[in-house]
N, C-alpha and C positions, 0 to 999 in steps of 0.2 A: 494393786497400782502400789508402788513405792513411794515413799513419800515427797522424794525428791519429783517424782514425775506430778504430783500436786501443783507444785511450785508452776511448771511450765505449761498450767492448762490453758493459760490464757493464750498462750502462743500458739494455739490449735483451736481450730475454731470449727473443726469438722471430723467424722469418723474417719474421713480419707482425706486430712490435709493438705493442702498445697499452698506454697509460696510463689502464686501466678504473678508477673508482672506487665501481663497482658492487658489488652484496655479495647474497648470499643472503636474500631477504626475510626478514623476522625482526620481532620488536617491537623490538629493538635497532635495526635499519635503519630503522625508521618514527620513531622517537623520534630519533635522530640528524639524520635529515631533518627532522624538525619543528624542531630547535635550529638547521640550518643557515637554515630560512626566517626564524625570530625574529634569527638574529644579522643577518643579511642586511637585515631590516626594522626593526631596533632603533630607529632613529629614529622610526618611526610609535609603538612602544611608550612610547617614551620623551615623545614630546609628548600621547600620550594619558596617560600617567599625570601630568605634569604639571599638564594642563587639568583632570584628573577632583579632584587636589590643590587647585588653584585652586577648583575648584568647591565642594567640600566647604568646602574656608574660608570661602567668599562664604556659603553657606550658614550655615554656621554662626556666623557674625558678624552675619548682615542678618535672619535668621529672627526673627519678632516673637517678643515675651515674650506669652504666652499663659496665661491663668488657666484651671484647670481645677477644677469645682466638682462634687462626686458627693453623690447622693443613691442611697437604698435603699428597696425595698419588699417585700413579703409578700404574694405570691398564694396563698391557702388553697384546701384542696382542694374538689371541689363541696360544695355545702351541700343542704339537703333541695330545696330549691327548685329548684335545677339538675336533682338528680334526675328530680325530677318534671319538668318542661321535655322533659328526654331521652326519658323514659317515653312522654310524649304523643305528643310529636314524631313517634318513631320507634314507636309501637305494640307491635308485638310483639318490635323489635330487642333496645331497651332497653340498659343497660350504660352506664360511664363512659368518658372518653378515657383514654387513658394520659396521667399525669401530666407526664410530659418534654414530649409533643406539648402538652398545653396551655399551660405554661410558655412553649414557643417560641412559640406563638399569640400571646401577651399581649406577649412581645418583638416581634412583626411590627405588633400594634396601636399601641404607643408609637412605631414609627416611621412610622406612617400618615402619607400625605399631608393626609388632613381633621384630624388633630390638630395636626398642623404648620401648617397655614392658620389653625386657630382659636386658636391660642397667638400666633403672628406678629400678626393682628389685636388681641388684648388685650395685646400690650404694644407693639403700634406699632413692630415692629423695622422699617418698611419705611422709617422715618426715621430709626434709630437708627446714628449713625456708629461709633458701638464695633463693632456687630452687622456694617457694612456693610465694618467692617476701612478706612475711608475718612474724610479730612476735608472730602471734601464730598459729603457724604448726600444722597439724593434726596429730596428736599422735595415736600411737596403729592403725595403717589403713594399711590395706593389698592390694596389688595390684591384690587380686582375685576378689575383689569387681570390677562390671563391671562400676559403674559411676565413680570411684577413679580412675580406669584404663585410661578410657576414659579420663579424666583431666588430668592425668598427658602427657598423651601423644598429647594433644593437646596442653598441656604448652611448651612440649621438641619441635615438630613441630613449634611452633611460634617462638621460640627462636633460631631455626637453620637455618642454610642457608648452602647448598650443592649447588658447582657450578662447572663447567669445564672451567680451564684456556684454553682461545681461544686460538686455533690451537696447543693444546700438547692433551698428553693422560693424564695430573693430572687433579684431582680434589682436591678442595679445600672446605676444613670442617670449619665452623666456629659456635661459641655458644657464645651468652650473655648471660649474669646474673649480680646478685649483689655481686658474690663473683667471684676473679680472679681466685683463684684456684678450685673453681668448673667448672668453665668455662674449662680449661684445663682439668680437669679430665673427665669430659663429652666430650670431643674431642676424647681422647687418648682413653678412654672404648670404644667410637665407632667404631675407628677403629681397637681396636683389636678383636671387636665381630665380626665387617664386615670381616676382615682376617678369623677368627675361623670359621665365619659359610661359608665363600666362600670356603675354603679347605674341610670342611664335606659334604657340597653340592656337591662338584665337585667327591670327593669319593664314596659318596653314588649313585653318578649318572653313574657313572661308573660301578661301583658293579652291578646297578638294569641291566644296559644295559647287563653286561656281565650274568646275572642269563636268562637274558630272552632270551639272544641268544642262551644259553645251550639248553633250551626248542624247541626253534624253529629249533634245528638243529638237534634233533631225529623227528620232521615233515618233514623235508627236506629230509632226508636221507629214508624215508620212500615212499615219494613221488618220489623219482629217481627211488627207485626200481619199481614201479609202472609204470612209464612210460618206463623203460627197457623192461620190460615185456611186455606192450602192443604194443612195436613196432617189439617185434619180433614175436608175434600171426600175426601182419599183415604181415611181410615179408612171414612168413610160409602160410597163405591163398594168397597171391598175387605170391607165388613162385617166386619170385625175390629176388636179392640180396643186390637189393640197390631202389634206387626212379629214376635212370636213363635208365630201361629197356625200351626196345624200341617195339611197339604197331604197327609196319606198317602195318600187316594181318590186324588188325581190321581196322584201317582208309581205306585201299583201299577196304575192302568188303562195308564200309559205302560208298566211292564213286561209286562204283559200282551200289549199288543199290540206289544210287539219281540220277545216270544218266537213268536207267530204269526205274526208278517213272518218270522222266521226260518226258522221249517216251510214256509211258503210258498215262500220263495226256495230251499230246499232242492227240493223237488217240482218247482219248475221247471226245476231245474238238471239234477235227473233226467230228466225227462219229454223235455226237451229233448235231452238226451245220446242218449236211446233212439231218440228219433224220427230223429235224425241219424246215429245209427249205422245204423240200419234202412232210412235212404231211399241211404245211400252204400255198404252193404255188396254183396256179389253174394248172389243171392237164393239159391243154393244153402248158402252159409254162415248163412243166416239162424237156422237151428235154433239153432245153437248159441250165439248172440250174443245172445237175445233176453231173457236172464236179467236184465235189468239192475230193480233194484226200482222198483216206482210209487211206494213209501212207504216211508219210513225201517224199518227193521226188518224189511221184508217180503222174502224171496227168492221173485220170481214165478218159474215153471220156463216153459219153451214150451208154448205152447196144445198140447192132447193132440189136438186134429183134424190139425194141421199135423204133428205126430209121424206119426200114424198112416197119412197120406196119405204120406208120404215113406218110410214101411216097407213100404207096400203097392208105390208107387213100384220102389222097389228091387227088392222080389220080382218084380214082372213084368220088370224089366229082365234079370233072371235066367234068368226062365225063356224068355224070349227067345231068348237066347243060346245056352243048351241048345238049343233047338227049331231056332234058327238054323243049329246045327253038326252036328245030326242027321239035319235034314228038310229044311233049304235054306228060303232068305227066301221062295220063293213058297208054301209049303206053308200049306193052311189053318190050322193050328196056329199057324203062325210068325205070319201075317198077324191072325191074331185077337190073338195076344198084343201084336204091334206096336199096334193099333187101342188093346188095353189099356191100355198105357202112354202114347200121346198124349191119353184122355182124363183119366187119372191126371197128367201132368205139367200138364194145364189147371188143374184142380183145387187142385195145391198153388201154382200161380201166383195163383189166386184169391185161396186163404189167407191168401198171402204178401201180396198188396193191401190185404187186410182187415186184415192186423194192422198195416201199413205209415201206413193210414188211422186205426184206432184210435190208434195214439201220436200220430198229430198231434194228434188230438182231444184226447188226454190234456195234452200238450203245450199245445197254445191254453187249455185249462182253469186249469193251475198258472200261466201266465202270466199270465191275468186275477186268479187269486186273490192272487198277489203283488201286483199293481198295485193293487188293492183295499185288501189290507191296508196296504200302506206307507204309502199315501192318507190313510186315517185315522188311522194313526200321526203321520204329518208334522202334520194338523189337532191332535190331541191336543196334540203338542209345542208349535205353536205357540200355542194357548191356554194351556199352562203357562208360556211364554217371556213370553207376554202379562203372565199375571198376575205373574210373577215380577221383571219391570220395574216393575211398580206397587209392587210391596214395593220394591225398592230405592228406587225415587225418594220413595218415603212415610219410609225409612229416612233417606234424605238430610235429607228435608223436616224430620224429628223435629229431626235433629243441627244445622241450620241455626237453625232456631229456638232451640233450647237454646244455643247460642254467640250468636245477635244479644242473647238476652237475658242472658246472661252479660255482654256486653259492655257491652249497656244500661247495666244496672246499674253495674259498674266505672267508668265514664265520668261516669255519675249523682253518684255518690259523691264523685267526682275534683271536678268542676265545683264541687260544694258548698264544698268548701275551696279551691278556686284562688283566690277573691278574699283568702281571710286570708292565702296564701301569698304573694299577690304584695305583700302590704303587710307582712310580718312578715321578708322574705330579706333575711337578715342581709347584711352588707359581704362582699367575698371579700377585700379590698384593706387590709392594714396598711402604714403609713408607719414604716418601721424606724428610718430617719437625714434627717432635713431635710439640703437642701444649704445651706452656708453659704459667705461669699465666702472663697476663700484667703488667706490672708495674702500668700503669694509666688508668683510665676508657676512654672508647671513649665518646667524648662530640660532641654533635650536634651544629650545627651554629645556634645562636639565632638570628641572623639577617634572615637568610635563614625561619625559623620558623616564623619569624614574615611577611617577605614578603608573605609567602605562605597562611600565615592566612587571611593575610590583601587582597591579591587577591582572596582567595574566598570568604570571605566576600562581597566584591565588587559585585563580578557574584552575589552572591545569594540578595544582595541589589537590582542589576539590575533587575533580574527574578522578586522578591518581589515590584517592583514599577510598573511595567508592567500589572503584576497580581491585585494588586490593579486597576490599570486605566482602567483593563479590567471588573472589577467587580462594579466599578463606574457605575453608569447608570443615574447619572446626566447630564446633558446637559451643556458644558462650554464653549466649540470653535462656534465660529460665523460659521464658516465651515460646522460642522458638524449639526448645526441646520436650516441652510440654506438647506443642502443637505436633511433633514429628510422632513420639510416642503414644500422644492419647492416655496420657498417665500422668497425678499430679507428682509434683516435685514433694518430697517428704522433707528433707532439709539441702540447705547449701553449708558444705564444709570449706571455710575458709582455709587459705594455703597456709600451713603451719611456719613459724619464725625457726627459723637454725640458730643453735644456741651456740655461743662462744665455748672455744677450748675450754678456759677456764669455769665455764660453768658445767662444760662436761664433765671435767675432771672430777666435780664432786657426787656425778650421779650414778646412780645404778644401771645395770643394762636397762629393766624395767622404765624407769624415771626418763631415759634417755631415748627409748625407741616409743611409750605412752605419752602423749604431750596432757591429755587431763588430769594426769597428777601432776605434773609440775605447775600447769597454767590452771587450775580449777575457776576462775573468774574470766578467761579470754574470752575472745569471739570463738576461738575453736571449740573450745571446752561447751560453750553455750550452744553450738550449732549441736552437739550431740546430744545434750539435755533434752533439746527440739523433737530432733529426731527419736530419742527415746518416749515421750510423749506422743507423737505421731503415731507411731509402732505399735502402742497400747490401747489407743484410742479407733485403729482402724479396723478392729475385729466388730464384727456384727453383732448386736443382741447382746452387747457387754463381755462377750468372754475374750478374756487376755490370750494374746498369741501365745503358745510354747514354743513352736519351733521358728526362728528367723534365720532364713538363709540369704548371703549375701554375695551376689557375684557381679560379672561385667562381661563386656562384648569381649575385649581383646585384653593381654595383661599389661602391669603396672597403670592401671585405673583407680588405684586405692583401695578394691574391694578389701583386701588385709586388714589394710589401715581404721577402715570404717567399721569392721568387724572388730579388730581389737579394740579401740579406743568405746567403741559400742557397749561390747561386755562389761569393759571396766567401770564406764555409767553405771549402766544397771547393776551391777554388783555392790556399789557403792551404798546401795539400799538395803532392805530386809532379805531379799530373794537370793537363793542363791544361783549362782549362772556357770551353764558350762559350755565353753569355747571348744569347738570340733575345729581342726587344721584337715576337713577334706580333700586339699589339694594333695593327692597322692602323686601327684610328677614334680610338682616343686614347692615342696611343704616350706611355710617361712615363721608360722606361727610361734613357735617355740624358738624361734632365733629372737623374736621380739621380747619373750618374755624372760631370755636366759634359763631355757630349761632343758631338758637331756630330751633328745629324741628316738632314744632306742626302743621304747615300746610306745605303741601309741593305736592308733585307727587301724592299722595294715595288720599288726597284730591281731588286734582281738577277731578282726575278721577272718583271717587263718587260723583261728585258734590257739595261738600260744600265747595269749594273755587274756585278761578279763579285765575289764571296764573299773573295777575295785580299785585293781594294782597296776592302771595305765595312767591313769587321770593324774597330773600335778598340781598342786596347790600355787598361786601367786603368792608369796608374803605380803607384797605390799598391799593387796586387796584380797582380803582374807574370805570373802563369799565368793572368789573368782576361783573356777579350775579351770584348768586347759587340759584338753587329750591331743596330744600332738599327732600329726602325719604317720611317724615311725618309718621303719624301713621300705624303702620306694619297691612297691610288689612288680611281679612282672605284666600282671593282667588288671589294672586298676578301674576299669570301667566295669567288668565280670562283679570285683567286689562291693563296688559302691551300689550295683543291680540285685545283689543278694539279698535271702532272705534273712541271713545275719544281721546287714546292715537294717531292716527294719526294726530288728530284733533291739539290737544294739540303739536305736533312736527311743523305743518303745521306753525302755529300760532306762534311759536318761533322764526323758521326760518323767518315770516316778521318782525320781534320786533330785530333779534339780527345777528351779522354779522356770528356768529360760532356757532354752539349749541353742545357742549361735553359731551358725555352720558357716564357715569361710571355702566356698566352691572356687572351683577350676574355671577360668573365661568361658564362656558356654560356645563361643564359635571356632574357638581351638578343639576341644574334645566334648565329649556327650556327657561329661559326668555332671556338670552341674544342671544340665539338665533333667536326669535323673533323680539328684537329689532336691531338686525344686518342686518335684510332684509330691515328694514327701514331707514338706514342710509349711508351716499355717502362714508363713509371709514370705513371700521374695523379693527382694532390693535390688534394682539393677542400679550399679555405680555406673556414673560417667564421669571422665577426667576432664575439667574444665580447656577448650581449647583444642585438645589432642584427639577427642573422639568424634570421628565423622558423620555425618547422616545417616549416610546408604549402611555404616555397621549399624550403628544404635539400631536403625529399624529394622534392620535384619535380626540383630539381636531380640529386640520386643517382640517379635513376628515369632521367632523361634521357639520362644516363654510361653506365647499365648496359642501356639498350636499345640504344643506340649501339655495342656493343662496346668501348668505351675499357676499357683495363687499370688501373679505377680500383682503387689498391692501400689509400687510406685517408684520413683528415681532419685536417685541423691548425688547431687550435682560436686563433686570434691575438686580440691587445690582449688579455689577459686580466687581470685584477686580481685581483694574489696575496694581497691583502689582504682579498678578498670569502672568505664564511663555506665557500662552494664548495671555496675552493682554500686554505684557512687550512693552512697547515704544510707545502705539498706540495712546495718547496725547503729545508724545513724539514731535510732529513736530516745529520748531521754530520759531519765528516772534511775538509771544505771550506771554504775563504773565499772569499767571490763579491765580497769588497772590493777595487776595481782605482785604483790612483792613476797619473794621466798623466803626461806630461812639465809640465805646467802646473800641476802640484801639486793638482788637485780629486780628489775622492774621490767615488766612485761613490754618491749617497744613496741609499737605500731597501734597498742589497743585505743579506741576513743576513746575519751571522757567527755563528759559531758560540758560545756561550757554555760556562763550565766543566759546567753543569747540562745539558748537550746539548740545549738548546731554542734558538731562532732569535731573532734580535735586531736591529734596525735601530741601525746608529751613526750 
């Protein structure tokens, strides 16, 4: 590490240093970022506010002097006639509107198109210059023209204000125009037309209701007569005098039939159960299972004949068994006993069949009895239901008749008084104040207009500033660049100051192009010293980098400036430095140092020269040698990827302490990617405000995929007066003002004030 590097060690806090301005996301950070945007776009805000102030002043001094005339009317609650119309029109609904709803309705009526058109015709507003606010009125125009009518109505509504006085039933009507008398005339005429139309509308409405009611009475009278006739017909049909006649006989008959049907149903169930039991059981078990009662409440025991036969059969079987055991099966007594058993068995079977047939007949009889009983019951019910339906219809007809008669009598009474109410309906609108021509125009507050215009302009300016910031794709913030590239920032190179013609006259080519020589204590030079320190500390395990490559995404981002100035700063120490111009297509390094370009990298790689006779020393920097690009070769990429290039770099590493390579832009050609793989450190140079996010991201991805040792980024040509970097070099303790031999002072270099803040000398 060079001695100068040790001086800058405090500026680097880690092997891979970064000058990051990012902070944890918080409300303060968001607010500070917004303030940075507003500071950067302050001219947008200033212009917007100036335009707003000018607009407010223009409006305040050029706004026409308007005269506002105001009148007031009071709208009373509904009169008896109004209640009458509501009751008649809504029949059963009835009731009044909410008072506020009615008042709002009247406000809408006062602003209706029909009322506006009538007012305009009566006052001939279409040819009134004060109404049209012009010195050249439209003459001989008629309100029958739809376009003219629409324009006049729109103008009237635009200058008319109709509003309710809070917590009252008073409506305030105001109109503004260039003529005081015209304003008062329009308000008074509007009130008069409204009252007249209100009266006419109510009278016509009452008359229409009365006419409708007269027609309805005829229909209602016919309906009452029809209902009465139907009710009488039903009375004759039912043979009753009213709906309260008794029908106990029908009910008693139905009740008896229901009981009989229940008994028949029970007999059918029992008979069916006995029959199915006998039909499905073992004949030998029939004797103990035929005691199901045939009728409710009767216990039918098994028939005596079957019981006697079974007992005789059992006795015969017992005797046969005894004779068979003592005399043998062929003994005459045994054979006789066997014949007796067969005879008794036949009789038992015959008796069982007879009992089964008897059970079946009983079941069929019970089933038939149930069917007949239920049939009679249903017939009786149908007759009862029919009579009940007739009674219900009779009741409904009677109620319909009574309702129609009541409605008819009520409407008839109302009809008799409708004509009287139509003529006696009192007016619901009273004039509280007539409009009088105002003595002086209404003046708006100029200060209020100015304040409002300034506020609106400020809001528009802020929105426009953020819009421009979002549309700006150039990278300016270190935090933003680090977030996109995921790389540390190695240095921030400020924008260099342009020297005057007088200053340039006394400089050599090297001094004119290499600013670190002419401004040793400037911000520009200090940034390259910080970059040198960051690069020397960026290698792991304490190993210093030998090959340092500078590249950029696109041309004109400052990679050559970074390479030449860093090489000069590093050569100002004890180490020897070789600067190689590897941009074989657009070489520029030898022009910066005022050197010849006939021999260089291309001639070495083609075998026309050697490293020793191709390098050129910079007289102003003894430890700095420059290897120019040489003549432009036909195949630059093949040369840079050849074995000769690797051998050249190896030899240069043996001869020099540091080898700095200025490569072509990596998005233009692949030369930079090939060279980056042979370097120890690759630095991506980004120009402040020029490089866009997609371009930088693509360049970074290309280097990472190629396996290049990408160490970080350098942000070049930064305006330190911009809001993003305000105070970046403002730390105290150092003076960056330098005075050269010609006596000129580095302008724009901040110096420490006693209060610790930076300033420009």
